[in-house]
N, C-alpha and C positions, 0 to 999 in steps of 0.2 A: 831644110834652110833654117838658120837661127838669127837671132837678133844681135848685132853688134854695135857698139858705139865707141868711136875714137874722138877725143876732144881735148881741150884744154880751158881752164877757167881761172878766176882770181884765186883758186884754191891750189892750183898746180902750176901757175906761171907767173913771173912778175908783170907789171903792167908794160914795161918795155917791150915784152915779147907779145903780149895780148893785141897790142895796138897794131903790131905788124901782122898779126895773123887775122885781124878783123876783115871778114869779106862781106860785101853787100852789093846791091844794084846788079849790074850785069855780070860782074865776077861771080857773084853767089849763084846766078842762074848757070853760068858757064861750069861752075864747080859742081852742081847738082846733075849736070847731063854727063859730065867726066866720070863722076863716081858710078851713075846708073849705067854708063858704058863699060865698067870693068866686068871681066868675063865671070867673077865668082859673085857678083852682087845682082840681086833681082829687083830691088826697089830701095829708095832712099829718101831722107829729108835732112835738112841742115838747120840746127838752131844756132844763129848767129846774133849775138847781142854785145853790149860793151863790155861783159864781163864773161863772156864764153863763146867758143866756136866747137860745136859738137856735130859729127856726122853720124846720124843713125842709118843703118842699113840691114837689109835681110841678105845674109851671106850663105854660100853653099860650102865654103872652106873658111876657117879662122885665119890661119896664118896668110893665105893669099889675099884674104879681104883686108886685114890689117895692114899688110905691106902696100897694097894698092892705095889705100885711103891716105895712109902717111905720105906717099909719094905725091899724091895730088895735092894734099895740105901743103906740102913743102913748095910745089910748083906754084900754086895759086898765091901763096903768101911772099914768096921770095926768100923764106927763112930756111938755111942750110938743113938738110934731113937730120945730121947729127944733133944740131942745137935744138930743132923742133922735138925730137923725140925724147929728149930729156924733160921736157915740159908736159908732154902728153900722158893721158890715162886711157886704159882700154877696158871696156866692160863687155862681157859676153853673155847671151841667153839670159838666166834669171838675174844677174848682176845688172846687165843692161836695162832690163825692164824696170827693176827697182829703180835704177838711177834716174830715167825718165820720169817717174812717178815722183821722186823726191824733187826734181827740178820744177816740174810743173806746180807742186804744192808749195814752193818757196823755200824749201829746206836748204837748198844749195846757192841761194842768193847772197850777193854782198849783203843786203838788208834782209835778215832772216824773215819771212813772211810778206815781202813786198808783192803788190798786187800786179806789177807789170808783166811778170814772167809768163802768166797764163795767156795774155794777149799775144806775147812773143812767140810761144809754142803754138797758138793758133795760126799766127801769120806763117810760121815755118811751114806748117801742114799744107796751108792754102797754096802757098807758092809752089811747092812740091806737087801738089794736085794739078795746079794749072801748068806746070812744066812737064807734066806726064811721068814724073818718076816716082810717084806714090802709088804703092799697090794695095792688095788686100791685108796683108799682115800689119804693115805699118799704119795703115788707115785705122785699123781696128784698135791697134795699140795707142795711136794718137788720140782717138776718141776716149779711151780708158784714161790717158793722161789729163784731158781737159775735165773729165768727169771727177778726178781725183782732186785736180785744183779747186774745182768749185766746191767740193764738199769740204776740203781744208778749211776754205774761207767761210762757208756756211755753217760748219758745226763745231769750229773751234774759235779762239780767240786770237789767233795768229796773226790776224790783221786788224785787230779791234781798234788800233791807234791809226789806222789809215796812213801808216808810213810808208815812204817810198825813198828811192835814193836821192831825190832833190830834197825832201824834207829833212832827212838826215844830214845831207851835205850842208844845208843851210844851218842847222843847228850847230853842226861841227865847225862851221866857218865863223859865224858871229857869235856863238855861245848861247844862242836863245833861238827859239822857233818865233819869236815875236819881232816882226820888222816893221812895227809902227814908227813912222817918221823917216824910214830909210828909202833911198832911191836905189832901185834895182835895174840893173841893165841885163837883159837877156840877149845872147848871141846866138842866133840860129832860128829855124822856125819849123823843124821836124816834131816828131812825137814827143821826145824828151824835152825840147823847148816848150811845147804846149803844156806839159806838165809843170814845167818851171814857173810859167806865166800864172797858171792857176794857182799854185802853191804860194807863189809870191803874194798874189791878190788876197788868199785867204788869210795870210799871215799879216795882213795889214800895211803892206808897203805902201808908201805915200805916193810914189809914181813908179810905173814899169814902162821901161823903154826896151823896143824890139829892135835888133839891128840884124839884117840878113841880106844875102846877095840878091835875092829876089823879093823886091818891095811889096808885091801883092801878098804874098805868104805872110809877111812881117804884119801887114795891115790887118789881115784876118785874126791873127792872134791878139793884136792890139785891141781890135774891135770888141773881142769877147770880154776883155778886161774893163773896157770903157763901160759896156752894157751893165757891169755889175757895180759901177759907181767909182772905179778907181781911175785916177788919171793915168793916161798912157800916151806914148809918142812912138814913132819910127824913125829910124836913121839909116842912111845907107853905110855899108861895111868901110867905105872910104872916109866916112865921118867918126869911126870908131875912137880915135883918141879923144875927141871932143866929148863923146857921149861917156868914155871912161872917167874923165875928169869930173863929171858931175856925179857919179855913181858912189854909192857906199858899198854895194855888192855887185859884183859881176859874176853872171852864171853863164859859162860857154859850153855848148852841147851841139856843135855842127857836125856835118857828116864830112867835113873836109879832109882830105888826104893829106895836108900839111898844116903847118902852124898858122893860126888866125890871129893871135894876139902874141906880139913880139915885144922884147924888153924896150925897144925904140918906140913902139906905140904907147908903153905905159910910162916911159920916161916923159914923153911929150906930154901925156896926160896929166903927169904929176907937176909938170910945169905950168900948167893952166888950171890947177885946182885951186879953188878959193876956200876950202875948208881944211881944217887940220885933223878930221876925223880919219882914221885909218882906212885904207882901202883894201876889201877882201875879194879875191878872185876865186871862184869855184869851178874847176874845170871837170866836167863830166863827160867829155867827149872820148872816144877811143877810135882811132888814135887821139891822142891828146891835142888840144886846141892852142893850149898857152905853153910858151917855152919855159923850161923849169927855171931859167935864170930870173924871170919875173920875180919870183918868190924872194930873191935875194936883194931885191931893191928896198931902199929905206921907206918905211910906212906901208909896206904891201905884204899882205898875207896871202899865200897860194895853198889851196886844198885840192888835191887831186885824187885819182882813184886809188893810190897807193895808200893814202891816209884812210880811205873809207873800207878797206878791205876787212871782211868778216864782222862786219857791224851787226849786233842782235836786233838793233831797233827797239830795244825794250821788251822783247818778246821773252817770255818766262819759259822755264823747264816745263812746266805743265803743258803750255800751248804745244810746245814742240812734240812732247810725248804723245799728245793726243792726235796730232797730224801724223806722227809716225805710226800710230795704231790704225788709222785710215789707210795709209799706205800699204800696211801689211795685209789687212783686210781685203783690200781691192787685189793686191797682187796674188793672194792665195786663191780668191775666186777666178781670177784670169788664168792662173796656172792650171786650175781644174778645168777650166772651159777648153784651154788649149789641148790638154790631154785627152779630153773627152771627145773632141773634134777630130782628133787623128784616128780614132776608131770607127768612126762614121762611114769612110769608104769601105772598110771591111763588112760592117753590116748591111751597107746597101748592095756589096757584091754577093753576099750571102743570100739576101733575099731575091736578087736577081737570079741566081742560079736556082734557087728553090722554085720561083716562077717558071723558068725555063723547064725544069723537069716535070713540074705539074702540068704544064700546057702540052708537053709531049706525051705524057702518059695519057691525058685526057683524050688527045687525038687519037691514040691507039684504041683506047677504049670505046670512043664514039663509033669507030668503024667496026668494031665487033658488034656493039650493041645495035647498030643499025641493021646488021644482018638478021637480027633477032627481032626486029620490028620496034625498037626502043628509040624514040627521036623527041624533038621538040621540047615541050616544058620538062618532061623527065629527065633528059640528058642535061638541060641547064641546072636542075636541081642538084644533081649528081655532081656537076662541076662546081657548083657553089659550095657544096658541102665539102669536097676535097680541099678546095682553096681555104675554106674556114679551118679545117684541120690542120693544114700546114702552117697558117697563120698563127694558130694558137699554140702550136708545138714550137715555133720560132720566137713567139713574143717573150717568153721569160728569159731565155738565154740572151736575146739582144738587148733587152732591157737593163739586164744584170751586168752585161759586158760594158754597156755605156756607163753604168754606176761605177763599175770598178776602174775604168779607164781614167776617171778623174784622179785616181790614186796615183803617187809617184812612180809606181811599178805597173802603170796602167797598159803601157803599149805590150806587156807580156801577155795579157789577156786577149788582145786583139790576134797577136801572133798564134796563140793557141787555137783561137777560132778558125784561123786561116788553115792551120795544119789539119785540125780535126774534120773539116768540111771540105778539104783538099781544092781550097779557092786558087785561082790561077792568079798569080801576081800581076798579071798584065791587065786582068779584070778590075782589081783594086787600084792600080795606077790610072786606069781610064777614068774610073770614078772620080779620083782625085783631080785630075785635069778638068773634068767637066764642071766640077765645083768651082775652081779657080776661074775657067771662063765663064760661068755664070755670076760669080762676084764681080769680075771685070765688067760684064753687062750692067750690072748693078751700079757699079760706080761712075759708069759712063752716063746713066740715067740720072743718078743723083749726085749732084755737085756738092761737094763738102761745104756746108755752109758756114757761117761765123761761129757756131758753138758746137759744131759736128753733130747736129740733129738733122732731120729730113721731114720731107713732106710725107704725112701720114697715108694718103692716097698712093703715092708712088711707092712708099714703103711695102704696102699691101700687095701691089702688082708684082714686085720684086720678090716677095716672100712666096707668092704664087709661082713664079718660076722656079724657084729653088725647090719648093715641095714637089712640084711636078717632076723636076728633075731627079729627084730622089725616091720616086715611087716605082 
């Protein structure tokens, strides 16, 4: 099995394609199950944000896996396969792992170094875990990605400015990060809207108004702003034109499937407007919330995802290089661990064969010695001595083969061990299956939490199960 990623992002596709490819809610859950149901895929998770849709999968066959995932992405998005594939990228094995680490560390984001992506990767893993499509390999890889993301932010200056898509969008829209004296309207009440509300408040907005289809959600966001001393109001979506009329900056980031702000809405708002200050609209939704024609109206500026592509966010080359070094270091360690793990079933099978031979010979020896009157403590001492001798003889080669297995050609050493000791391939396969079943048991006992960690006591019990299974 190998890791495959098939996806599209702001780097490979225009916004018009990205907004059609975006999946969320029930559609995302259905996509997960459909991908997991493909014959050549063992497990999967999907990272779906406003700037990327990526399917990660553990596959048995590369071409069949790619074809199956592409067909499902086309079906769920409604984008014809030929059009979709021209915007897709595919990474396999090493490149797939490196890509996920780069994504989680913020190197692949619209705003390089933004801190939202690590939470989005975490949510993708949790959803797949809840849906039962996450298995041992991708769970471990996901935990590695979260760790790399945390290291990137803790050990480098890549997020030193605390920039995110909202803050960069605001600066691009109004020419400054200072919103003092400005009226800000936030349309939507999801995670991005919450970030927009908090960012506007920190930037000194005179008033923050929240408009949303569900009033209770809008009130919760507004209450958080009010508690910080910033004036806030809540309006219904039906009152959107009136709210736009009093705003200097509109930030729209709903999860709606269609347009939320139309040219008619803005024309009506302009007719009711009592200020000559320009109206700036920032559309951070995917698919877009604001009709492109809004930007053609007099006195209105429209900033969308097209204008925010490949924004550095002020992150310098030194910070990027430092993060890349962390990615390379963690990837190298991961690769060595994966290669070393592949030899473990061979080592376990060798020790099992040695134990079987020892016990059979001791049984025969006990029968002969019993006829000569040797029994009890003496027999036990002989048995222990024989076992110690065999353990010592096997210790050096098994330790050495585990060390050598971490090298790029490590599998060759495991193969040599199987040939030299005439190990039955079926025994090695049985050990591998037992390890997978043990890991699945562990996964059921340990539900993936918010940061990929687990309860220490539960982890100790699972480690005990694994150790006993390898003895």
